[in-house]
PAZAPA-4460 file (N, C-alpha, C; in steps of 0.05 Angstrom, whole numbers, plus 32768, in hexadecimal, padded with zeros to 4 digits):
% residues 320
    n_x    n_y    n_z   ca_x   ca_y   ca_z    c_x    c_y    c_z   seq   type   mol
   80F5   809B   8207   8103   8082   8200   8115   8087   81E8     1      M     A
   812B   8078   81E7   813D   8077   81D0   8131   8064   81BB     2      R     A
   812E   806F   81A2   8120   805F   818E   8132   805B   8175     3      L     A
   812F   8043   816A   8139   803E   814F   8120   803B   813D     4      L     A
   811C   804D   812B   8105   804D   8119   810C   803D   8100     5      F     A
   80FA   802A   80F8   80FE   801A   80E0   80E7   801E   80CD     6      A     A
   80ED   8026   80B5   80D8   802B   80A1   80E5   8032   8086     7      G     A
   80D5   8031   8071   80E0   8036   8056   80CF   8049   8045     8      T     A
   80B5   8044   8041   80A7   8054   802D   809C   806E   8038     9      P     A
   808F   807D   8026   8083   8097   802E   806F   8094   8045    10      E     A
   8060   807E   8045   804C   807A   805A   8058   8078   8076    11      A     A
   8072   8073   8078   8080   8072   8092   8089   808E   809C    12      A     A
   808B   80A1   808A   8096   80BB   8091   8086   80CA   80A6    13      V     A
   806B   80CB   80A5   805C   80D8   80BA   8062   80CE   80D6    14      P     A
   8066   80B4   80D9   806C   80A8   80F3   8088   80B1   80FC    15      S     A
   809B   80B1   80EA   80B6   80BA   80F1   80B5   80D7   80FA    16      L     A
   80A7   80E8   80EB   80A6   8104   80F3   8098   8108   810E    17      E     A
   8083   80F8   8113   8075   80FA   812C   8086   80F2   8143    18      A     A
   8097   80DD   8140   80A8   80D4   8155   80BF   80E8   815A    19      L     A
   80C9   80F4   8145   80DE   8108   8148   80D3   8120   8159    20      I     A
   80B9   8126   8155   80AD   813D   8164   80A3   8135   817F    21      A     A
   80A5   811B   8186   809A   8111   81A0   80AF   8114   81B6    22      S     A
   80A8   810A   81CD   80BA   810B   81E5   80D0   80F6   81E3    23      R     A
   80CF   80E5   81CE   80E3   80D0   81CB   80FA   80D9   81BA    24      H     A
   8110   80CA   81BA   8128   80D1   81AC   812E   80BC   8196    25      D     A
   812A   80C4   817D   8130   80B2   8167   814E   80B4   8162    26      V     A
   815D   809F   816B   817A   80A0   8169   8185   8096   814F    27      V     A
   8175   8087   8140   817D   807D   8126   8165   8073   8116    28      A     A
   8168   8071   80FC   8153   8067   80EA   815E   8050   80DA    29      V     A
   814E   803B   80D8   8155   8024   80C8   8142   8023   80B0    30      L     A
   814D   8022   8098   813D   8023   8080   814A   8011   806A    31      T     A
   813C   800C   8055   8147   7FFC   8040   815C   800C   8031    32      R     A
   816F   7FFE   8025   8185   800B   8016   8179   8019   7FFE    33      A     A
   8188   802D   7FF4   8180   803C   7FDC   817A   8028   7FC5    34      D     A
   8165   802E   7FB6   815C   801B   7FA1   815B   8029   7F86    35      A     A
   8161   801A   7F70   815F   8027   7F56   8142   802E   7F4F    36      P     A
   813F   8044   7F41   8124   804D   7F3A   8126   805E   7F20    37      A     A
   810F   8060   7F12   810E   8070   7EFA   811B   8063   7EE2    38      G     A
   8119   8071   7ECC   8125   8066   7EB3   8143   8063   7EB4    39      R     A
   8150   8076   7EC3   816D   8075   7EC5   8176   8061   7EDA    40      G     A
   8164   8056   7EEA   816A   8042   7EFF   817F   804C   7F12    41      R     A
   817E   8066   7F18   8191   8071   7F2B   8187   806A   7F47    42      R     A
   819A   8069   7F5A   8194   8062   7F75   8185   8079   7F83    43      L     A
   816F   8072   7F90   815E   8086   7F9D   815A   807E   7FBA    44      V     A
   815F   8091   7FCD   815B   808A   7FE9   813D   8087   7FF0    45      P     A
   8137   8078   8004   811B   8074   800D   8111   808F   8018    46      S     A
   80F6   8093   8017   80EB   80AB   8024   80F2   80AE   8041    47      P     A
   80F3   8097   804F   80FB   8099   806C   8118   80A2   806F    48      V     A
   8129   8099   805E   8145   80A2   8060   8147   80C0   805B    49      R     A
   8139   80CA   8047   8139   80E7   8041   812F   80F6   8059    50      V     A
   8119   80ED   8066   810E   80FB   807D   8122   80FB   8094    51      A     A
   812E   80E4   8099   8140   80E1   80B0   8159   80F3   80AC    52      A     A
   8164   80F3   8094   817C   8103   8090   8176   8121   8091    53      E     A
   815D   8129   808B   8156   8145   808D   8156   814E   80AA    54      S     A
   8153   813B   80BD   8154   8141   80DA   8170   813B   80E6    55      H     A
   8183   8132   80D5   819D   812B   80DF   819E   8112   80EF    56      G     A
   818B   80FF   80EA   818B   80E6   80F9   819B   80D1   80EA    57      I     A
   81AD   80C2   80F8   81BC   80AD   80EA   81AA   8098   80DE    58      P     A
   81B2   808F   80C6   81A2   807C   80B7   81B2   8062   80B3    59      V     A
   81A5   804B   80B9   81B0   8031   80B4   81A1   8024   809D    60      L     A
   81B0   8018   808B   81A4   800A   8074   81AD   7FED   8074    61      T     A
   81B7   7FE3   808B   81C0   7FC7   808C   81A8   7FB5   8089    62      D     A
   81AC   7F9E   807D   8198   7F88   807E   8199   7F7D   809A    63      T     A
   8183   7F7C   80A9   8183   7F77   80C6   8185   7F59   80CC    64      P     A
   8198   7F4B   80C0   819A   7F2E   80C4   81B4   7F25   80D0    65      R     A
   81C9   7F34   80CC   81E3   7F2B   80D4   81EA   7F33   80F0    66      G     A
   8200   7F28   80FB   8209   7F2E   8116   8213   7F4B   8118    67      D     A
   821D   7F56   8102   8227   7F71   8102   8210   7F85   8107    68      E     A
   81F8   7F80   80FB   81E1   7F91   8100   81D8   7F8E   811E    69      F     A
   81D8   7F76   8128   81D0   7F72   8144   81E2   7F81   8156    70      L     A
   81FC   7F81   8151   820F   7F8F   8162   8209   7FAD   8161    71      A     A
   8204   7FB8   8149   81FE   7FD5   8146   81E4   7FDB   8155    72      R     A
   81D0   7FC9   8154   81B7   7FCE   8162   81BB   7FCF   8180    73      L     A
   81CB   7FBD   818A   81D1   7FBD   81A7   81E1   7FD5   81AF    74      R     A
   81F3   7FDF   819E   8202   7FF7   81A4   81F0   800F   81A6    75      D     A
   81DA   8010   8196   81C7   8026   8197   81B8   8027   81B2    76      L     A
   81B5   8010   81BF   81A9   800F   81DA   818D   801B   81D9    77      D     A
   817C   8012   81C7   8161   801E   81C4   814D   8011   81D7    78      V     A
   813A   8021   81DF   8124   8016   81EF   810F   8008   81DF    79      D     A
   810A   8013   81C6   80F6   8007   81B5   80FD   800D   8198    80      A     A
   80F2   7FFD   8186   80F6   8001   8169   80DB   8002   815B    81      A     A
   80D0   801A   8157   80B7   801D   8148   80BC   8016   812A    82      P     A
   80A9   8009   811E   80AB   7FFF   8103   8093   8007   80F3    83      V     A
   8097   8012   80DB   8081   8018   80C8   808A   8010   80AC    84      V     A
   807F   7FFA   80A2   8084   7FF2   8086   80A2   7FF1   8080    85      A     A
   80B0   7FE3   8091   80CD   7FE1   808C   80D4   7FCD   8076    86      Y     A
   80C9   7FB4   8078   80CC   7FA2   8062   80DF   7F8B   8066    87      G     A
   80E9   7F86   807F   80FA   7F6F   8084   80F0   7F60   809C    88      H     A
   80F2   7F46   809B   80ED   7F35   80B3   8106   7F36   80C5    89      L     A
   8102   7F34   80DF   8117   7F37   80F2   811B   7F1D   8101    90      L     A
   8134   7F15   8107   8139   7EFC   8115   8135   7F01   8133    91      R     A
   8132   7EEB   8142   812A   7EED   815E   813D   7EFE   816F    92      P     A
   8158   7EFC   816C   816A   7F0C   817D   8168   7F2A   8176    93      D     A
   8162   7F30   815D   815D   7F4C   8156   8143   7F56   8163    94      V     A
   812E   7F46   8162   8115   7F4E   816E   8118   7F53   818C    95      L     A
   8129   7F44   8199   812C   7F45   81B6   813E   7F5C   81BF    96      A     A
   814C   7F69   81AD   8160   7F7D   81B6   8154   7F96   81C3    97      A     A
   8140   7FA3   81B7   8134   7FBB   81C5   8125   7FB2   81DE    98      P     A
   8127   7FC2   81F3   811B   7FBB   820D   80FD   7FB7   820B    99      R     A
   80F0   7FC8   81FB   80D3   7FC7   81F8   80CB   7FBA   81DD   100      H     A
   80DE   7FAF   81CF   80D8   7FA0   81B6   80D5   7FB2   819E   101      G     A
   80CC   7FA6   8188   80C8   7FB4   816F   80AA   7FB9   816C   102      W     A
   80A2   7FD2   816B   8085   7FD9   816B   807D   7FE0   814F   103      V     A
   806C   7FCF   8143   8065   7FD3   8126   804A   7FE1   8124   104      N     A
   8049   7FF4   8111   8030   8001   8109   8028   7FF4   80EF   105      L     A
   8011   7FE6   80F0   8007   7FD8   80D8   7FEC   7FE4   80D0   106      H     A
   7FE8   7FE7   80B6   7FD0   7FF5   80AC   7FB8   7FE3   80A7   107      F     A
   7FB0   7FD5   80BC   7F97   7FC7   80BD   7F90   7FC2   80DA   108      S     A
   7F78   7FB8   80DF   7F70   7FB0   80FA   7F76   7F92   80FC   109      I     A
   7F8D   7F8C   8107   7F95   7F70   8109   7F81   7F60   811A   110      L     A
   7F7C   7F46   8113   7F8B   7F36   8100   7F82   7F37   80E3   111      P     A
   7F71   7F4A   80DC   7F6A   7F4D   80C0   7F81   7F59   80B0   112      A     A
   7F85   7F4E   8098   7F98   7F58   8085   7FB5   7F59   808F   113      W     A
   7FBE   7F42   8099   7FDA   7F3F   809F   7FE9   7F3D   8085   114      R     A
   8000   7F4B   8084   8010   7F49   806C   8018   7F64   805F   115      G     A
   8021   7F63   8046   802E   7F7A   803A   801C   7F8F   802F   116      A     A
   8003   7F88   8028   7FF1   7F9B   801A   7FD6   7F9E   8028   117      A     A
   7FD5   7FA5   8041   7FBB   7FA5   804F   7FA8   7FBA   8044   118      P     A
   7FB2   7FD2   803D   7FA0   7FE7   8034   7F95   7FE0   8018   119      V     A
   7FA6   7FD7   8006   7F9D   7FD0   7FEC   7F88   7FB9   7FED   120      Q     A
   7F8D   7FA5   7FFD   7F7B   7F8F   7FFF   7F60   7F97   800B   121      R     A
   7F61   7FA9   801F   7F48   7FB2   802B   7F36   7FC0   8017   122      A     A
   7F43   7FD1   8006   7F33   7FDF   7FF1   7F28   7FCB   7FDD   123      V     A
   7F38   7FB9   7FD4   7F2F   7FA5   7FC0   7F19   7F94   7FCB   124      I     A
   7F1A   7F8D   7FE4   7F06   7F7C   7FF1   7EEC   7F8B   7FF7   125      A     A
   7EED   7FA5   7FF5   7ED5   7FB5   7FFA   7ED0   7FB9   8018   126      G     A
   7EE5   7FB8   8029   7EE1   7FBD   8045   7ED7   7FDA   8049   127      D     A
   7EC4   7FDD   805C   7EBA   7FF7   8062   7EC9   8004   8079   128      E     A
   7ED5   7FF4   808A   7EE5   7FFE   80A1   7F00   7FF0   80A1   129      I     A
   7F15   7FFF   80A5   7F30   7FF4   80A9   7F3C   8004   80C0   130      T     A
   7F57   8004   80C1   7F63   8013   80D7   7F81   800E   80D8   131      G     A
   7F8C   8010   80F0   7FA8   800B   80F4   7FAC   7FFF   8110   132      A     A
   7FC2   7FF0   8112   7FC8   7FE1   812B   7FE5   7FE5   8132   133      T     A
   7FEB   7FEA   814B   8006   7FE7   8155   8008   7FCD   8164   134      T     A
   801E   7FBF   8160   8022   7FA5   816D   803F   7F9F   816F   135      F     A
   8046   7F8C   8180   8062   7F83   8184   8069   7F6E   816F   136      L     A
   807F   7F73   8161   8088   7F5F   814D   8090   7F46   815B   137      L     A
   8089   7F2F   814F   8094   7F15   8158   809D   7F06   813F   138      D     A
   80A1   7EEC   8141   80AC   7EDD   812B   8098   7EDA   8114   139      A     A
   807F   7EDE   8118   806B   7EDA   8103   8067   7EF2   80F2   140      G     A
   8055   7EEF   80DE   804E   7F05   80CC   8037   7F15   80D8   141      M     A
   803C   7F2B   80E5   8027   7F3C   80F0   8016   7F2D   8105   142      D     A
   8023   7F1D   8115   8014   7F0C   8128   8017   7F14   8145   143      T     A
   8028   7F28   814B   802E   7F2F   8167   8018   7F3C   8176   144      G     A
   801B   7F3E   8191   8006   7F49   81A2   8000   7F67   819B   145      P     A
   7FE6   7F6E   819D   7FDD   7F89   8196   7FE1   7F9C   81AD   146      V     A
   7FEA   7FB5   81A5   7FEE   7FCA   81B9   7FD9   7FE0   81B6   147      L     A
   7FD0   7FE6   819E   7FBC   7FFB   819A   7FB0   7FF9   817E   148      G     A
   7F98   8005   817A   7F8B   8005   8160   7F7D   801F   815B   149      T     A
   7F77   8024   8142   7F65   803A   813A   7F55   8030   8122   150      L     A
   7F3E   803D   811E   7F2E   8036   8107   7F2C   804D   80F3   151      T     A
   7F27   8046   80DA   7F24   8059   80C5   7F10   8050   80B0   152      E     A
   7EFE   8061   80A8   7EEA   805A   8094   7EF6   8059   8078   153      T     A
   7EF0   8045   8069   7EF8   8044   804D   7EE2   8053   803D   154      V     A
   7EE9   8069   8031   7ED6   8079   8023   7ED0   806D   8007   155      R     A
   7EB8   8072   7FFC   7EB0   8065   7FE3   7EC3   8069   7FCC   156      P     A
   7ED1   8080   7FCB   7EE2   8086   7FB4   7EFF   8084   7FBB   157      R     A
   7F06   807A   7FD3   7F22   8078   7FDB   7F32   8066   7FC8   158      D     A
   7F49   8070   7FC1   7F5E   805E   7FB6   7F6E   8053   7FCD   159      T     A
   7F7E   803F   7FC8   7F90   8036   7FDC   7FA3   804C   7FE5   160      A     A
   7FAC   805D   7FD3   7FBD   8073   7FDA   7FB0   8087   7FEC   161      G     A
   7F96   808D   7FE7   7F87   80A0   7FF8   7F85   8095   8015   162      D     A
   7F7D   807C   8017   7F79   806F   8031   7F93   806C   8040   163      L     A
   7FA8   8064   8032   7FC2   8061   803F   7FCC   807C   804A   164      L     A
   7FC8   8091   803C   7FD1   80AC   8045   7FC3   80B3   805F   165      D     A
   7FA9   80AE   8061   7F9B   80B5   807A   7FA4   80A3   8091   166      R     A
   7FA8   8089   808B   7FB1   8077   80A0   7FCE   807D   80A9   167      L     A
   7FDF   8085   8096   7FFA   808C   809E   7FFB   80A3   80B1   168      A     A
   7FEA   80B7   80AD   7FEA   80CE   80BF   7FDC   80C8   80DA   169      H     A
   7FC6   80BA   80D9   7FB8   80B2   80F2   7FC9   809E   8101   170      A     A
   7FD6   808C   80F3   7FE6   8077   8100   7FFE   8083   810E   171      G     A
   8009   8099   8104   8020   80A6   8111   8019   80AE   812E   172      A     A
   8000   80B8   8131   7FF8   80BF   814C   7FF4   80A6   815E   173      G     A
   7FE9   8091   8152   7FE6   8077   8161   8001   806C   8169   174      L     A
   8015   806D   8158   802F   8062   815E   803C   8072   8174   175      L     A
   803A   808C   8173   8046   809D   8188   8038   8098   81A3   176      T     A
   801E   8096   81A3   800F   8091   81BC   8016   8075   81C7   177      A     A
   801B   8062   81B5   8022   8047   81BE   803D   8047   81CC   178      T     A
   8050   8056   81C1   806B   8057   81CD   806A   8066   81E7   179      L     A
   805A   807C   81E9   8056   808A   8202   804C   8077   8218   180      D     A
   8038   8067   8211   802C   8055   8224   803F   803E   822C   181      A     A
   804F   8035   8219   8064   8021   8220   8077   802C   8234   182      L     A
   8080   8044   8230   8093   8050   8243   8086   8055   825E   183      E     A
   806C   805C   825E   805E   8061   8277   8056   8047   8285   184      D     A
   8058   8030   8277   8050   8017   8284   8033   8013   8286   185      G     A
   8023   8020   8274   8006   801E   8276   7FFA   800C   8261   186      T     A
   800A   7FFE   8251   8000   7FED   823C   7FFF   7FCF   8245   187      L     A
   7FEB   7FC1   823C   7FE9   7FA4   8241   7FE5   7F97   8226   188      N     A
   7FFA   7F8D   8219   7FF7   7F81   81FE   7FE3   7F6A   81FF   189      P     A
   7FD2   7F6A   81EA   7FBD   7F56   81E7   7FC2   7F43   81D0   190      Q     A
   7FBF   7F29   81D3   7FC2   7F17   81BD   7FAE   7F1D   81A7   191      P     A
   7FB5   7F18   818E   7FA2   7F1C   8178   7F8D   7F07   8179   192      Q     A
   7F74   7F0E   8171   7F5E   7EFA   8170   7F65   7EE3   815D   193      P     A
   7F5B   7ECC   8163   7F5F   7EB5   8151   7F4D   7EB5   8139   194      A     A
   7F37   7EC5   813B   7F24   7EC7   8125   7F29   7EE1   8115   195      D     A
   7F1F   7EE1   80FC   7F21   7EF9   80EC   7F3B   7EFE   80DE   196      G     A
   7F4B   7EE9   80DC   7F66   7EEB   80D0   7F62   7EEC   80B1   197      I     A
   7F6F   7EFF   80A4   7F71   7F00   8087   7F8D   7F09   807F   198      S     A
   7F94   7F04   8067   7FB0   7F08   805E   7FB0   7F1B   8046   199      H     A
   7FC4   7F2D   8046   7FC6   7F42   8032   7FE1   7F3F   8023   200      A     A
   7FE2   7F2C   8011   7FFA   7F28   8001   8000   7F40   7FF0   201      A     A
   8019   7F45   7FEA   8021   7F5B   7FD9   8013   7F57   7FBE   202      K     A
   8009   7F6D   7FB3   7FFC   7F6C   7F98   8011   7F6A   7F82   203      L     A
   800C   7F58   7F70   801D   7F55   7F59   8010   7F62   7F41   204      T     A
   801F   7F67   7F2B   8012   7F71   7F13   7FFB   7F5F   7F09   205      P     A
   7FFD   7F45   7F0D   7FE8   7F33   7F05   7FCE   7F38   7F15   206      A     A
   7FD2   7F3E   7F2F   7FBB   7F44   7F40   7FAC   7F5D   7F36   207      D     A
   7FBB   7F70   7F2A   7FB0   7F8A   7F22   7FA3   7F8A   7F07   208      A     A
   7FA2   7F72   7EFA   7F96   7F71   7EDF   7F77   7F72   7EE2   209      H     A
   7F6B   7F84   7ED3   7F4E   7F88   7ED5   7F40   7F74   7EC2   210      V     A
   7F2E   7F65   7ECD   7F1D   7F52   7EBD   7F01   7F5F   7EBC   211      D     A
   7EFA   7F69   7EA4   7EE1   7F77   7EA1   7EC9   7F64   7EA1   212      F     A
   7ECE   7F49   7EA3   7EB8   7F37   7EA8   7EAE   7F38   7EC4   213      R     A
   7EBD   7F45   7ED6   7EB4   7F49   7EF1   7E9F   7F5F   7EF3   214      D     A
   7E8F   7F5F   7F09   7E7C   7F75   7F0C   7E8A   7F90   7F0F   215      P     A
   7E7C   7FA5   7F09   7E88   7FC0   7F0A   7E92   7FC6   7F26   216      A     A
   7E85   7FBD   7F3B   7E8D   7FC2   7F56   7EA9   7FB7   7F5B   217      L     A
   7EAE   7F9E   7F51   7EC8   7F91   7F55   7EDD   7FA0   7F44   218      A     A
   7ED7   7FA8   7F2C   7EEA   7FB7   7F1C   7EF2   7FD1   7F29   219      V     A
   7EDE   7FDF   7F33   7EE3   7FF9   7F42   7EF5   7FF4   7F59   220      D     A
   7EF0   7FE0   7F6A   7F00   7FDB   7F82   7F1C   7FD4   7F7A   221      R     A
   7F1F   7FC3   7F65   7F3A   7FBB   7F5D   7F4B   7FD3   7F53   222      L     A
   7F3F   7FE4   7F43   7F4E   7FFC   7F39   7F55   800E   7F50   223      V     A
   7F42   8013   7F63   7F49   8024   7F7A   7F5E   8017   7F8C   224      R     A
   7F5C   7FFD   7F90   7F6F   7FEF   7FA1   7F8B   7FEE   7F96   225      G     A
   7F8D   7FEF   7F7C   7FA7   7FEE   7F6E   7FB2   800A   7F67   226      C     A
   7FA5   801E   7F71   7FAE   803A   7F6C   7FBA   8045   7F85   227      T     A
   7FD3   804F   7F84   7FE4   8053   7F6D   7FF5   803B   7F64   228      P     A
   7FF8   8027   7F74   800A   8011   7F6D   7FFC   7FF6   7F74   229      A     A
   8000   7FE2   7F64   8011   7FE1   7F4C   8004   7FED   7F33   230      P     A
   7FEB   7FF6   7F35   7FDD   8002   7F1E   7FCD   7FEE   7F0F   231      G     A
   7FB2   7FF0   7F10   7FA1   7FDE   7F01   7FA6   7FE2   7EE3   232      A     A
   7FA2   7FCC   7ED4   7FA8   7FCE   7EB7   7F97   7FBA   7EA8   233      W     A
   7F95   7FBF   7E8E   7F88   7FAE   7E7B   7F98   7FAD   7E62   234      T     A
   7F8E   7FA1   7E4D   7F9D   7F9F   7E34   7F8B   7FA9   7E1D   235      T     A
   7F98   7FB5   7E09   7F8B   7FBC   7DF0   7F89   7FA4   7DDE   236      L     A
   7F74   7FA3   7DCD   7F72   7F8C   7DBB   7F88   7F8C   7DA6   237      P     A
   7F8D   7F74   7D9B   7FA0   7F72   7D86   7FB8   7F61   7D8E   238      G     A
   7FCA   7F5A   7D7B   7FE1   7F49   7D81   7FF2   7F54   7D98   239      P     A
   7FF8   7F45   7DAB   8008   7F4E   7DC1   7FF8   7F5A   7DD8   240      G     A
   7FE1   7F64   7DD2   7FD0   7F70   7DE7   7FDE   7F85   7DF7   241      G     A
   7FE5   7F9C   7DEB   7FF4   7FB1   7DFA   7FE6   7FB8   7E14   242      D     A
   7FF5   7FB8   7E2A   7FE8   7FBF   7E44   7FE4   7FDD   7E46   243      P     A
   7FCF   7FE5   7E54   7FCA   8001   7E5B   7FC3   8001   7E79   244      V     A
   7FCF   8014   7E87   7FCA   8017   7EA4   7FB1   8028   7EA9   245      R     A
   7FA1   801F   7EBC   7F88   802D   7EC1   7F88   803B   7EDD   246      L     A
   7F9E   8039   7EEB   7FA0   8045   7F06   7FA3   8063   7F05   247      G     A
   7FAA   806E   7F1C   7FAF   808B   7F20   7F95   809B   7F1E   248      L     A
   7F7F   808F   7F19   7F65   809C   7F19   7F50   8086   7F19   249      G     A
   7F40   8084   7F2F   7F2D   806E   7F31   7F18   806F   7F1A   250      P     A
   7F0D   8058   7F13   7EF7   8057   7F00   7EDE   8061   7F0F   251      V     A
   7ECA   806A   7F00   7EB1   8073   7F0B   7E9B   8061   7F02   252      T     A
   7E8C   8054   7F14   7E76   8043   7F0C   7E61   8054   7EFD   253      P     A
   7E57   8049   7EE7   7E41   8056   7ED7   7E2A   8042   7ED4   254      R     A
   7E1A   803F   7EEA   7E05   802A   7EEA   7DEF   802F   7ED5   255      P     A
   7DED   8047   7ECA   7DD9   804C   7EB6   7DE0   8041   7E9B   256      E     A
   7DF9   8039   7E97   7E02   802E   7E7D   7E05   8010   7E7F   257      V     A
   7DF3   8002   7E72   7DF2   7FE5   7E74   7DF4   7FD6   7E59   258      T     A
   7DF9   7FE6   7E44   7DF8   7FDA   7E29   7E14   7FD3   7E1E   259      D     A
   7E29   7FD3   7E2F   7E43   7FCC   7E26   7E4B   7FB0   7E30   260      L     A
   7E56   7FA0   7E1F   7E60   7F86   7E27   7E78   7F88   7E3A   261      R     A
   7E7E   7F74   7E49   7E97   7F75   7E5A   7EAF   7F7B   7E49   262      P     A
   7EBD   7F91   7E50   7ED5   7F99   7E42   7ED0   7FAB   7E2A   263      G     A
   7EB7   7FAE   7E22   7EB1   7FBF   7E0B   7EB5   7FDD   7E11   264      E     A
   7EC3   7FEB   7E00   7ECA   8007   7E05   7EBA   8019   7DF4   265      L     A
   7EB1   802F   7E00   7EA3   8044   7DF1   7EB0   805F   7DF9   266      R     A
   7EBC   806C   7DE5   7ECA   8085   7DEA   7EB9   809D   7DE1   267      A     A
   7EB2   80AF   7DF3   7EA4   80C7   7DEC   7EB7   80DF   7DEF   268      G     A
   7EAC   80F7   7DEA   7EBC   8110   7DED   7EC5   8115   7E09   269      K     A
   7EB4   810D   7E1D   7EB9   8114   7E39   7EBE   80FC   7E4A   270      R     A
   7EB9   80E4   7E40   7EBD   80CC   7E51   7EC4   80B4   7E40   271      D     A
   7ED0   80A0   7E4D   7ED7   8087   7E41   7ECB   8071   7E53   272      V     A
   7EB8   8062   7E48   7EA9   804E   7E57   7EB3   8032   7E4F   273      L     A
   7EB2   801F   7E62   7EB8   8003   7E5D   7EA3   7FF2   7E6B   274      V     A
   7E99   7FDE   7E5C   7E85   7FCC   7E68   7E91   7FB8   7E7B   275      G     A
   7E81   7FAF   7E8E   7E88   7F9A   7EA1   7E72   7F86   7EA2   276      T     A
   7E73   7F74   7EB5   7E5E   7F5F   7EB7   7E43   7F6B   7EC0   277      A     A
   7E44   7F83   7ECB   7E2B   7F90   7ED4   7E24   7FA9   7EC4   278      T     A
   7E34   7FBE   7EC8   7E2F   7FD7   7EBA   7E4A   7FE3   7EB3   279      H     A
   7E4A   7FF9   7EA5   7E63   8005   7E9C   7E72   8014   7EB3   280      A     A
   7E8C   8017   7EAF   7E9C   8029   7EC0   7EA9   803E   7EAE   281      V     A
   7EAE   8055   7EB9   7EBB   806B   7EAA   7ED8   806B   7EB2   282      E     A
   7EEA   806A   7E9F   7F07   806A   7EA5   7F10   8086   7EAD   283      L     A
   7F22   8087   7EC1   7F2D   80A1   7ECA   7F46   80A8   7EBB   284      G     A
   7F5B   8098   7EBD   7F73   809D   7EAE   7F7C   8084   7E9F   285      T     A
   7F8B   8089   7E8B   7F97   8073   7E7B   7FB4   8079   7E77   286      V     A
   7FC5   8064   7E79   7FE1   8068   7E75   7FEC   8052   7E63   287      Q     A
   7FEF   8057   7E49   7FFB   8043   7E37   8018   803F   7E3E   288      P     A
   8024   8029   7E35   8040   8023   7E3A   8052   8039   7E30   289      V     A
   8064   8043   7E41   8077   8057   7E39   806D   8073   7E38   290      G     A
   8054   8078   7E41   8049   8093   7E40   8040   809B   7E5C   291      K     A
   803A   80B5   7E5F   8031   80BF   7E78   8013   80B9   7E7B   292      R     A
   8009   80B8   7E94   7FEC   80B5   7E98   7FDD   80CD   7E8C   293      P     A
   7FC6   80C8   7E81   7FB6   80DD   7E76   7F98   80D8   7E7C   294      M     A
   7F88   80ED   7E7C   7F6C   80E9   7E7F   7F61   80D7   7E69   295      A     A
   7F4F   80C6   7E70   7F46   80B2   7E5C   7F3B   80BE   7E43   296      A     A
   7F2B   80D4   7E43   7F23   80E0   7E2A   7F3A   80EA   7E19   297      P     A
   7F4F   80F5   7E25   7F67   80FE   7E16   7F74   80E6   7E09   298      D     A
   7F76   80D0   7E18   7F82   80B7   7E0C   7F72   80AE   7DF4   299      W     A
   7F57   80AE   7DF7   7F46   80A5   7DE1   7F48   80B6   7DC8   300      A     A
   7F4B   80D1   7DCC   7F4E   80E2   7DB5   7F67   80DC   7DA5   301      R     A
   7F7C   80D4   7DB3   7F95   80CD   7DA5   7F95   80B0   7D9A   302      G     A
   7F8A   809E   7DAA   7F8B   8081   7DA2   7F75   807B   7D8E   303      A     A
   7F5E   808A   7D8F   7F47   8086   7D7E   7F3E   8069   7D7D   304      R     A
   7F38   805D   7D94   7F2E   8042   7D95   7F12   8041   7D88   305      P     A
   7F0C   802C   7D7A   7EF2   8029   7D6D   7EDD   8021   7D82   306      Q     A
   7EC5   802B   7D7E   7EAF   8022   7D90   7EAB   8004   7D8D   307      T     A
   7EA9   7FF7   7DA3   7EA7   7FDA   7DA3   7EC1   7FCC   7DA8   308      G     A
   7ED7   7FDC   7DAA   7EF1   7FD0   7DB1   7EEF   7FC2   7DCC   309      T     A
   7EFA   7FAA   7DCE   7EF9   7F9B   7DE7   7F14   7F9D   7DF5   310      L     A
   7F15   7FA9   7E0C   7F2D   7FAA   7E1D   7F31   7F8F   7E2B   311      L     A
   7F4A   7F88   7E2E   7F50   7F6F   7E3C   7F46   7F56   7E2E   312      G     A
   7F4D   7F54   7E14   7F43   7F3D   7E05   7F5B   7F2C   7DFA   313      T     A
   7F57   7F12   7DF9   7F6A   7F00   7DEC   7F65   7F02   7DCE   314      D     A
   7F76   7EF5   7DBF   7F73   7EF5   7DA2   7F59   7EE7   7D99   315      L     A
   7F4F   7ED5   7DAA   7F36   7EC8   7DA3   7F1D   7ED8   7DAA   316      D     A
   7F22   7EF0   7DB6   7F0C   7F02   7DBC   7F01   7EFF   7DD8   317      G     A
   7F0C   7EEC   7DE8   7F02   7EE8   7E03   7F0D   7EFD   7E16   318      A     A
   7EFC   7F0B   7E24   7F06   7F1F   7E37   7F14   7F11   7E4E   319      T     A
   7F28   7F20   7E59   7F37   7F15   7E70   7F3F   7F2C   7E82   320      R     A
***
């Protein structure tokens, strides 16, 4: 089949590479326009664009809403448009243009975790099993008929980044197999169940704020679910409450340590512990504003926090 591949982030690259190596013909790639990044705010191409151009595949960065894009899509005369984390809603005439439709690879077992952050939300919720689904895009948010699924175990120490990497590679095979079956005429799309619907809104920085009044299990899941992005964080005591990022290394539950109050910090030579509502957790990395991430003990040697310091406290001393 002639394919238009739509995707943007690194998680979409394994699927693009798998389709390039398949029996199908990727005639063009649709991705988001170059975006500013880094301190210099220079324009950086998406990972999908970099991968496509390395294979000499034409790249479109049009916003897929105008008549001009629709005309270009029709000129491409594609049989199907596989989609992985592209990031734009499509209008009905665009959805109808490919003969076999737009085939989306979504990183959950639908209808669970419809939306922008299914992997992060699954980790934060403590799901033991997740997976990926291929389905036909329709006018709703991840509501179209299902074409194929796979399952994946959420491991006890998985970060969202770890889990997404495994799903991106396994999902590439699922997407390729789905397109093969569509071409062969052996697929029977199935409506999504009416039960078990949950939603995975994009995580905001506010969502990633660690409240040490929560149990250690919830703190652990939040930090892992927000790693690597947007990065779990807390604040140091004092005026202004300088934020420090706790992501890039999950916390480690320390159930044997129960004598610390929620948010109370204890820095040793080899570990940095913080109390929660149940027991302590050991911090993995700490990243103060404007600095690189560092191992928590290295941060403590430089910052020299006093024993009893309360992380995430208001000026009145209430943890948050």
